A tleap script that builds the chain and sets N, CA, C and O, in Angstrom:
source leaprc.protein.ff14SB
mol = sequence {
  NMET LEU GLU ILE PHE ALA ALA VAL THR GLY
  ALA SER VAL THR ALA ALA ALA MET SER ILE
  ASN ASN ALA GLY LYS GLN ASN LEU GLN THR
  ARG GLU THR LEU ALA ARG LEU THR ILE ALA
  VAL GLU ASN LEU ALA GLU ARG LEU ASN VAL
  PHE HIE ASP ASP VAL MET ARG LYS ASP SER
  GLU VAL PHE GLN ARG LEU ARG ASN LEU GLU
  ALA SER VAL ALA ARG LEU GLU GLY GLN GLN
  LYS ARG CTHR
}
set mol.1.N position { 54.664 -15.010 -25.460 }
set mol.1.CA position { 53.913 -16.230 -25.639 }
set mol.1.C position { 54.385 -17.319 -24.689 }
set mol.1.O position { 53.581 -18.063 -24.128 }
set mol.2.N position { 55.697 -17.403 -24.515 }
set mol.2.CA position { 56.276 -18.391 -23.618 }
set mol.2.C position { 55.847 -18.120 -22.180 }
set mol.2.O position { 55.627 -19.053 -21.408 }
set mol.3.N position { 55.729 -16.835 -21.821 }
set mol.3.CA position { 55.304 -16.493 -20.466 }
set mol.3.C position { 53.872 -16.942 -20.207 }
set mol.3.O position { 53.546 -17.416 -19.118 }
set mol.4.N position { 53.027 -16.791 -21.212 }
set mol.4.CA position { 51.624 -17.214 -21.066 }
set mol.4.C position { 51.560 -18.724 -20.882 }
set mol.4.O position { 50.832 -19.230 -20.028 }
set mol.5.N position { 52.335 -19.436 -21.700 }
set mol.5.CA position { 52.377 -20.895 -21.598 }
set mol.5.C position { 52.878 -21.319 -20.208 }
set mol.5.O position { 52.322 -22.242 -19.613 }
set mol.6.N position { 53.904 -20.666 -19.694 }
set mol.6.CA position { 54.454 -20.972 -18.376 }
set mol.6.C position { 53.437 -20.664 -17.286 }
set mol.6.O position { 53.317 -21.413 -16.316 }
set mol.7.N position { 52.708 -19.570 -17.440 }
set mol.7.CA position { 51.698 -19.201 -16.451 }
set mol.7.C position { 50.555 -20.213 -16.436 }
set mol.7.O position { 50.086 -20.610 -15.369 }
set mol.8.N position { 50.108 -20.630 -17.624 }
set mol.8.CA position { 49.026 -21.619 -17.725 }
set mol.8.C position { 49.498 -22.950 -17.150 }
set mol.8.O position { 48.750 -23.608 -16.427 }
set mol.9.N position { 50.706 -23.348 -17.456 }
set mol.9.CA position { 51.253 -24.600 -16.938 }
set mol.9.C position { 51.375 -24.533 -15.416 }
set mol.9.O position { 51.025 -25.490 -14.726 }
set mol.10.N position { 51.861 -23.428 -14.897 }
set mol.10.CA position { 51.985 -23.260 -13.449 }
set mol.10.C position { 50.639 -23.307 -12.764 }
set mol.10.O position { 50.482 -23.939 -11.719 }
set mol.11.N position { 49.667 -22.634 -13.358 }
set mol.11.CA position { 48.316 -22.641 -12.784 }
set mol.11.C position { 47.724 -24.048 -12.822 }
set mol.11.O position { 47.050 -24.463 -11.879 }
set mol.12.N position { 47.970 -24.776 -13.896 }
set mol.12.CA position { 47.459 -26.142 -14.013 }
set mol.12.C position { 48.094 -27.059 -12.971 }
set mol.12.O position { 47.411 -27.866 -12.340 }
set mol.13.N position { 49.409 -26.924 -12.798 }
set mol.13.CA position { 50.098 -27.743 -11.805 }
set mol.13.C position { 49.594 -27.410 -10.397 }
set mol.13.O position { 49.389 -28.303 -9.575 }
set mol.14.N position { 49.398 -26.121 -10.131 }
set mol.14.CA position { 48.889 -25.707 -8.826 }
set mol.14.C position { 47.481 -26.247 -8.595 }
set mol.14.O position { 47.180 -26.750 -7.513 }
set mol.15.N position { 46.627 -26.149 -9.593 }
set mol.15.CA position { 45.251 -26.653 -9.473 }
set mol.15.C position { 45.258 -28.165 -9.261 }
set mol.15.O position { 44.490 -28.678 -8.448 }
set mol.16.N position { 46.117 -28.881 -9.984 }
set mol.16.CA position { 46.197 -30.335 -9.825 }
set mol.16.C position { 46.689 -30.704 -8.432 }
set mol.16.O position { 46.168 -31.636 -7.818 }
set mol.17.N position { 47.679 -29.988 -7.930 }
set mol.17.CA position { 48.207 -30.265 -6.590 }
set mol.17.C position { 47.140 -30.004 -5.528 }
set mol.17.O position { 46.993 -30.783 -4.587 }
set mol.18.N position { 46.405 -28.918 -5.679 }
set mol.18.CA position { 45.344 -28.611 -4.725 }
set mol.18.C position { 44.238 -29.666 -4.782 }
set mol.18.O position { 43.685 -30.061 -3.756 }
set mol.19.N position { 43.932 -30.110 -5.991 }
set mol.19.CA position { 42.903 -31.135 -6.156 }
set mol.19.C position { 43.334 -32.444 -5.494 }
set mol.19.O position { 42.535 -33.098 -4.824 }
set mol.20.N position { 44.588 -32.820 -5.684 }
set mol.20.CA position { 45.101 -34.051 -5.067 }
set mol.20.C position { 45.114 -33.910 -3.544 }
set mol.20.O position { 44.773 -34.850 -2.826 }
set mol.21.N position { 45.505 -32.749 -3.064 }
set mol.21.CA position { 45.525 -32.505 -1.626 }
set mol.21.C position { 44.120 -32.605 -1.038 }
set mol.21.O position { 43.924 -33.231 0.003 }
set mol.22.N position { 43.137 -31.986 -1.706 }
set mol.22.CA position { 41.750 -32.048 -1.245 }
set mol.22.C position { 41.210 -33.469 -1.302 }
set mol.22.O position { 40.470 -33.899 -0.416 }
set mol.23.N position { 41.585 -34.192 -2.349 }
set mol.23.CA position { 41.144 -35.584 -2.464 }
set mol.23.C position { 41.723 -36.413 -1.320 }
set mol.23.O position { 41.046 -37.288 -0.780 }
set mol.24.N position { 42.958 -36.142 -0.956 }
set mol.24.CA position { 43.576 -36.847 0.164 }
set mol.24.C position { 42.865 -36.554 1.471 }
set mol.24.O position { 42.650 -37.452 2.285 }
set mol.25.N position { 42.496 -35.283 1.674 }
set mol.25.CA position { 41.760 -34.909 2.885 }
set mol.25.C position { 40.392 -35.568 2.920 }
set mol.25.O position { 39.953 -36.067 3.957 }
set mol.26.N position { 39.717 -35.563 1.759 }
set mol.26.CA position { 38.407 -36.195 1.692 }
set mol.26.C position { 38.524 -37.694 1.936 }
set mol.26.O position { 37.669 -38.288 2.593 }
set mol.27.N position { 39.581 -38.307 1.407 }
set mol.27.CA position { 39.788 -39.726 1.620 }
set mol.27.C position { 39.991 -40.012 3.098 }
set mol.27.O position { 39.455 -40.989 3.620 }
set mol.28.N position { 40.761 -39.171 3.776 }
set mol.28.CA position { 40.988 -39.332 5.207 }
set mol.28.C position { 39.681 -39.150 5.978 }
set mol.28.O position { 39.382 -39.927 6.886 }
set mol.29.N position { 38.911 -38.139 5.624 }
set mol.29.CA position { 37.629 -37.912 6.273 }
set mol.29.C position { 36.683 -39.083 6.023 }
set mol.29.O position { 35.944 -39.494 6.918 }
set mol.30.N position { 36.709 -39.615 4.811 }
set mol.30.CA position { 35.853 -40.752 4.480 }
set mol.30.C position { 36.243 -41.966 5.313 }
set mol.30.O position { 35.375 -42.674 5.823 }
set mol.31.N position { 37.535 -42.208 5.453 }
set mol.31.CA position { 37.991 -43.336 6.272 }
set mol.31.C position { 37.589 -43.159 7.721 }
set mol.31.O position { 37.151 -44.114 8.363 }
set mol.32.N position { 37.733 -41.946 8.250 }
set mol.32.CA position { 37.345 -41.681 9.635 }
set mol.32.C position { 35.844 -41.871 9.831 }
set mol.32.O position { 35.405 -42.456 10.821 }
set mol.33.N position { 35.070 -41.374 8.884 }
set mol.33.CA position { 33.620 -41.534 8.952 }
set mol.33.C position { 33.241 -43.004 8.882 }
set mol.33.O position { 32.388 -43.463 9.642 }
set mol.34.N position { 33.859 -43.734 7.991 }
set mol.34.CA position { 33.584 -45.163 7.858 }
set mol.34.C position { 33.944 -45.911 9.140 }
set mol.34.O position { 33.215 -46.810 9.558 }
set mol.35.N position { 35.047 -45.551 9.755 }
set mol.35.CA position { 35.455 -46.191 11.012 }
set mol.35.C position { 34.430 -45.896 12.109 }
set mol.35.O position { 34.051 -46.797 12.857 }
set mol.36.N position { 33.981 -44.644 12.211 }
set mol.36.CA position { 32.981 -44.290 13.222 }
set mol.36.C position { 31.679 -45.040 12.991 }
set mol.36.O position { 31.079 -45.555 13.934 }
set mol.37.N position { 31.243 -45.104 11.743 }
set mol.37.CA position { 30.003 -45.812 11.440 }
set mol.37.C position { 30.122 -47.304 11.728 }
set mol.37.O position { 29.182 -47.919 12.232 }
set mol.38.N position { 31.262 -47.878 11.413 }
set mol.38.CA position { 31.476 -49.301 11.684 }
set mol.38.C position { 31.411 -49.576 13.173 }
set mol.38.O position { 30.788 -50.549 13.599 }
set mol.39.N position { 32.044 -48.735 13.964 }
set mol.39.CA position { 32.013 -48.897 15.423 }
set mol.39.C position { 30.587 -48.742 15.941 }
set mol.39.O position { 30.153 -49.490 16.817 }
set mol.40.N position { 29.866 -47.773 15.398 }
set mol.40.CA position { 28.483 -47.557 15.832 }
set mol.40.C position { 27.609 -48.766 15.507 }
set mol.40.O position { 26.782 -49.171 16.324 }
set mol.41.N position { 27.785 -49.339 14.324 }
set mol.41.CA position { 26.998 -50.511 13.937 }
set mol.41.C position { 27.351 -51.706 14.816 }
set mol.41.O position { 26.460 -52.452 15.224 }
set mol.42.N position { 28.630 -51.900 15.113 }
set mol.42.CA position { 29.039 -52.999 15.993 }
set mol.42.C position { 28.454 -52.813 17.391 }
set mol.42.O position { 28.002 -53.779 18.007 }
set mol.43.N position { 28.458 -51.585 17.892 }
set mol.43.CA position { 27.877 -51.301 19.201 }
set mol.43.C position { 26.378 -51.579 19.193 }
set mol.43.O position { 25.847 -52.167 20.135 }
set mol.44.N position { 25.700 -51.160 18.138 }
set mol.44.CA position { 24.268 -51.396 18.014 }
set mol.44.C position { 23.965 -52.890 17.936 }
set mol.44.O position { 22.998 -53.362 18.536 }
set mol.45.N position { 24.781 -53.627 17.205 }
set mol.45.CA position { 24.586 -55.074 17.103 }
set mol.45.C position { 24.761 -55.745 18.461 }
set mol.45.O position { 24.002 -56.650 18.806 }
set mol.46.N position { 25.738 -55.315 19.223 }
set mol.46.CA position { 25.957 -55.877 20.560 }
set mol.46.C position { 24.774 -55.580 21.472 }
set mol.46.O position { 24.315 -56.454 22.208 }
set mol.47.N position { 24.283 -54.348 21.423 }
set mol.47.CA position { 23.120 -53.992 22.249 }
set mol.47.C position { 21.886 -54.780 21.829 }
set mol.47.O position { 21.084 -55.186 22.670 }
set mol.48.N position { 21.739 -54.992 20.534 }
set mol.48.CA position { 20.608 -55.774 20.035 }
set mol.48.C position { 20.699 -57.222 20.519 }
set mol.48.O position { 19.681 -57.823 20.860 }
set mol.49.N position { 21.903 -57.782 20.552 }
set mol.49.CA position { 22.082 -59.137 21.073 }
set mol.49.C position { 21.713 -59.210 22.552 }
set mol.49.O position { 21.066 -60.163 22.986 }
set mol.50.N position { 22.123 -58.210 23.322 }
set mol.50.CA position { 21.782 -58.175 24.748 }
set mol.50.C position { 20.270 -58.076 24.915 }
set mol.50.O position { 19.684 -58.770 25.746 }
set mol.51.N position { 19.642 -57.208 24.122 }
set mol.51.CA position { 18.182 -57.052 24.178 }
set mol.51.C position { 17.488 -58.364 23.825 }
set mol.51.O position { 16.526 -58.763 24.483 }
set mol.52.N position { 17.980 -59.030 22.785 }
set mol.52.CA position { 17.396 -60.303 22.350 }
set mol.52.C position { 17.501 -61.343 23.465 }
set mol.52.O position { 16.547 -62.079 23.716 }
set mol.53.N position { 18.642 -61.407 24.125 }
set mol.53.CA position { 18.818 -62.349 25.232 }
set mol.53.C position { 17.846 -62.045 26.368 }
set mol.53.O position { 17.273 -62.957 26.963 }
set mol.54.N position { 17.662 -60.756 26.665 }
set mol.54.CA position { 16.718 -60.357 27.720 }
set mol.54.C position { 15.293 -60.765 27.358 }
set mol.54.O position { 14.557 -61.282 28.198 }
set mol.55.N position { 14.910 -60.533 26.116 }
set mol.55.CA position { 13.560 -60.887 25.671 }
set mol.55.C position { 13.364 -62.399 25.735 }
set mol.55.O position { 12.317 -62.874 26.176 }
set mol.56.N position { 14.357 -63.144 25.303 }
set mol.56.CA position { 14.254 -64.609 25.347 }
set mol.56.C position { 14.106 -65.094 26.793 }
set mol.56.O position { 13.306 -65.988 27.068 }
set mol.57.N position { 14.859 -64.518 27.698 }
set mol.57.CA position { 14.788 -64.903 29.108 }
set mol.57.C position { 13.401 -64.575 29.677 }
set mol.57.O position { 12.811 -65.388 30.389 }
set mol.58.N position { 12.890 -63.389 29.361 }
set mol.58.CA position { 11.560 -63.001 29.850 }
set mol.58.C position { 10.482 -63.904 29.261 }
set mol.58.O position { 9.578 -64.340 29.973 }
set mol.59.N position { 10.577 -64.186 27.950 }
set mol.59.CA position { 9.593 -65.061 27.315 }
set mol.59.C position { 9.601 -66.445 27.950 }
set mol.59.O position { 8.546 -67.034 28.187 }
set mol.60.N position { 10.785 -66.955 28.220 }
set mol.60.CA position { 10.897 -68.268 28.853 }
set mol.60.C position { 10.222 -68.263 30.217 }
set mol.60.O position { 9.507 -69.202 30.567 }
set mol.61.N position { 10.450 -67.211 30.979 }
set mol.61.CA position { 9.832 -67.088 32.303 }
set mol.61.C position { 8.312 -66.998 32.191 }
set mol.61.O position { 7.599 -67.655 32.949 }
set mol.62.N position { 7.816 -66.202 31.264 }
set mol.62.CA position { 6.368 -66.026 31.095 }
set mol.62.C position { 5.723 -67.344 30.682 }
set mol.62.O position { 4.684 -67.717 31.229 }
set mol.63.N position { 6.319 -68.054 29.729 }
set mol.63.CA position { 5.729 -69.305 29.269 }
set mol.63.C position { 5.792 -70.390 30.343 }
set mol.63.O position { 4.903 -71.239 30.416 }
set mol.64.N position { 6.819 -70.372 31.164 }
set mol.64.CA position { 6.888 -71.314 32.280 }
set mol.64.C position { 5.756 -71.035 33.270 }
set mol.64.O position { 5.119 -71.964 33.768 }
set mol.65.N position { 5.508 -69.760 33.552 }
set mol.65.CA position { 4.406 -69.413 34.444 }
set mol.65.C position { 3.060 -69.823 33.850 }
set mol.65.O position { 2.181 -70.306 34.564 }
set mol.66.N position { 2.904 -69.627 32.529 }
set mol.66.CA position { 1.655 -70.053 31.883 }
set mol.66.C position { 1.466 -71.561 31.982 }
set mol.66.O position { 0.354 -72.028 32.228 }
set mol.67.N position { 2.533 -72.325 31.796 }
set mol.67.CA position { 2.432 -73.783 31.927 }
set mol.67.C position { 2.024 -74.167 33.347 }
set mol.67.O position { 1.196 -75.056 33.546 }
set mol.68.N position { 2.613 -73.489 34.328 }
set mol.68.CA position { 2.250 -73.776 35.725 }
set mol.68.C position { 0.782 -73.441 35.992 }
set mol.68.O position { 0.081 -74.195 36.668 }
set mol.69.N position { 0.322 -72.306 35.457 }
set mol.69.CA position { -1.084 -71.934 35.632 }
set mol.69.C position { -2.018 -72.928 34.950 }
set mol.69.O position { -3.047 -73.299 35.515 }
set mol.70.N position { -1.673 -73.359 33.747 }
set mol.70.CA position { -2.497 -74.339 33.040 }
set mol.70.C position { -2.575 -75.644 33.820 }
set mol.70.O position { -3.639 -76.258 33.899 }
set mol.71.N position { -1.459 -76.070 34.394 }
set mol.71.CA position { -1.457 -77.299 35.188 }
set mol.71.C position { -2.329 -77.126 36.428 }
set mol.71.O position { -3.069 -78.035 36.805 }
set mol.72.N position { -2.241 -75.955 37.062 }
set mol.72.CA position { -3.062 -75.700 38.249 }
set mol.72.C position { -4.542 -75.682 37.899 }
set mol.72.O position { -5.358 -76.239 38.633 }
set mol.73.N position { -4.895 -75.052 36.793 }
set mol.73.CA position { -6.291 -74.992 36.355 }
set mol.73.C position { -6.792 -76.394 36.030 }
set mol.73.O position { -7.918 -76.743 36.384 }
set mol.74.N position { -5.980 -77.191 35.370 }
set mol.74.CA position { -6.373 -78.561 35.028 }
set mol.74.C position { -6.601 -79.375 36.303 }
set mol.74.O position { -7.551 -80.155 36.374 }
set mol.75.N position { -5.736 -79.203 37.314 }
set mol.75.CA position { -5.909 -79.901 38.585 }
set mol.75.C position { -7.213 -79.488 39.264 }
set mol.75.O position { -7.962 -80.327 39.764 }
set mol.76.N position { -7.472 -78.165 39.273 }
set mol.76.CA position { -8.700 -77.679 39.890 }
set mol.76.C position { -9.940 -78.180 39.162 }
set mol.76.O position { -10.930 -78.536 39.800 }
set mol.77.N position { -9.895 -78.211 37.845 }
set mol.77.CA position { -11.016 -78.720 37.066 }
set mol.77.C position { -11.237 -80.203 37.346 }
set mol.77.O position { -12.372 -80.670 37.435 }
set mol.78.N position { -10.130 -80.935 37.483 }
set mol.78.CA position { -10.246 -82.360 37.801 }
set mol.78.C position { -10.850 -82.580 39.166 }
set mol.78.O position { -11.672 -83.482 39.330 }
set mol.79.N position { -10.471 -81.784 40.158 }
set mol.79.CA position { -11.025 -81.914 41.491 }
set mol.79.C position { -12.515 -81.550 41.505 }
set mol.79.O position { -13.307 -82.164 42.219 }
set mol.80.N position { -12.879 -80.544 40.707 }
set mol.80.CA position { -14.241 -80.088 40.665 }
set mol.80.C position { -15.148 -81.173 40.037 }
set mol.80.O position { -16.280 -81.367 40.480 }
set mol.81.N position { -14.648 -81.868 39.016 }
set mol.81.CA position { -15.440 -82.899 38.364 }
set mol.81.C position { -15.649 -84.091 39.285 }
set mol.81.O position { -16.665 -84.775 39.168 }
set mol.82.N position { -14.720 -84.362 40.200 }
set mol.82.CA position { -14.851 -85.498 41.131 }
set mol.82.C position { -15.869 -85.219 42.206 }
set mol.82.O position { -16.472 -86.141 42.755 }
set mol.83.N position { -16.063 -83.953 42.510 }
set mol.83.CA position { -16.989 -83.647 43.597 }
set mol.83.C position { -18.387 -83.403 43.121 }
set mol.83.O position { -19.276 -83.134 43.929 }
savepdb mol mol.pdb
quit
């Protein structure tokens, strides 16, 4: 009877140790995955900021050209009305 109890206790201790070891590995993998995802999100955010700056610069250029065209059209319309 004592041998059975010792065997069950040994098996339980072994199972608990393996479970703790696996949990530690999973925790390490989770931390590594979280670090990779965090870096990826930071990289994506930086690229999005660069893209946003490019779009803002292009929009500014386009609207400046539209203002120049509107001024030119207004000048031409004014000249046409005088003649």
